C-alpha angles and dihedrals in degrees: 000000000000090000089052093052091046091053093049092048090051094049093049093049092051093047089052091052095042098055119066117255114271116264115266110270109271117256118261110287115257132192093265087061094059127109111201131213111199117210133195094208100209093052101042112071136336108220101158121046093187093081094047098115118142088008118152116167091189093062114077090201095053137075114278098193106258113150147164091273090055091054091048089055091053101042093104089052089054095044093047090059088061099255115147100184136041123211114201129201111240111305095195127119106277138194123257112304090012090134091141093059098235098105095077114198098168128007093196100072140032123262106270091226088064099047142260130310088254090058092047090052089050089051091052090048091050092050093049090047086061091053091250133126132229130216127191127212103237116198101214099168111044148022133214125279092251096050111141090228089072090066094043109096089197089065099048090115090054088081139055122238096288095068091111094045095110110169122186107287092230091061097046128094113148098324124091093019119139110275119219120236106234091186087074109089090211092059090049093049093048093051093045092049093048092048094049091045093059090049093050097040102029097039090221124169105217151349133235106213115216120220097359090170089066094056127080113256094230089059091050090051090053092045092051094049093047097048096043089051088061097050129018117236093014109169123226117196114190127204116212109168097213136115090213111093091194091061089054101044092066091070091061087078087059092065100262108146102202142002138217103256099234093152091066097037098085092049091043093055093044092050095054105028087089136005128262095041122135120253094197094107090054094052091047088053089053091055090049092051090049090055100041109038123071089220110015090174087072095059110109118229123204145168096211142345142176092299097052140058117261117278085227088066091058090056094044093052088054092047093245128143106257093212095063091041092054093046092056094043096047093048087057094047093049096047105039125078113283141057109286116224119195120197115227112268095029088107088064094039090247111199129219143140126215123336126331092016090064089063096076122165115268114244119202095183099070134101111307098204094106092040090057090050092052089047090052092049092047093052092048094048090048094051099042112058092189087076091059104028106021132111118257128234125172110220100174141000130170130151095324102330112107136172123184140166131229117193128188121169105309096344123098121187124187119198122199118189116184100192092165136101095249145047112278134201122202128182115210115195112235086230086073090056125007129293128246095023137101141244111226114202115227099186103045101006096249115166120205120181124194112263121191093337098316143085114225112207121195121187131176120231114289094008134123137195133195111207130191116206109237144168112275113270122226138150107317101213095182091052095047091046091052093049090049090054091049091052090049092050092049090054089051090048092054091048093052090049091053092048091051089049091053093049090050090052092047093048090051 
């Protein structure tokens, strides 16, 4: 028995020596490290049929049955794709046909089509148990057209002048809704109390603030201070629907952490909707963001959302294959500065035009090729902090072929995106990286070693690779020797066991 223990101890020691030391535990995750999956609750997944009243899946303006329970049942699906945060459409009680959540009827309780407060709390717990975060879309500027305040004469000064502008419900989306009067202290108090209550009771991690550009900056500052006093590291994502970065930056001073990157979205969609399109405008926008925002890494990048048509539609209109278009676009989102947000259904290239056509029903039984690609991107981004925290340097860009570098501490990543219709060769001088090393591909397993002071990258059409700069690999004599010793010790161990078994048999 002593010999057996000695052999096991020796084997364990050698194995410990033979294998390289584990990587230093990654730093605590920050908001800039997140990857966000955005969900329109009603159209995602129906997990509880008991709340399916007034549901009509054939009517694009009606509830379709998605709920909190449905999200709970698909949390592993979301996590397995590498997402670390979930952004939910408004959960608050809505008026009739307010399936999208933006026709708020009561901020103090969840929409009954989605489930109870108990179910919502369980959803948050399940999210946190998976080491994920959850953000709610908070409508800070408007209420729904059926809100009881509209019929309360004592609250006439809670609204701006458009409180009586009641358009047909079928024609409304987010325009023409009653605008709240933030100059009224009672309105402010109500919104602040509601926002803090959901943080305290719901244990959520952040808010997306709808239509920040329609809200006074002094109220936003108060809102930010109040909610962040309730929970440390609470994230505020502002939506300012403008293509002018300068008009957005001013809201940073109000305490908003990050903003939806609308200024880049049009160029982003145009660059990836078809091959052979220049990315120069995108990289110019990156430089602008770096110079204007206090923390550009907290800006959220996206291809589409609840306010836009689906990016898939852009590709379809141009007779392009959506899968390739999405792979190129997502590689860019996941590897450039900013927090990527992916709208539900993008992983199956869900199609759709303007609202409500862009709110298609999620289908979990379709081809998983794009799902697998997103999962791979998510894993790579999660394991390589340079992709979320690193500096950015453009190394090459021409007509859809781009190569850029991200660097964080001692980690250097090189991203190559060939969004063209042909094979491309790009030579990167070793002076831009380091000489006598190698680029190890994490997406397709490509390996590029420096040769005469350069790295020669070759990519097929509509393909991308994410490289990590590493020491050159070779034959690891020490590792092979250690493994050989382990094998020999294992053989000796087996022989000893057999001899002991024979002696036992002879003695019996």
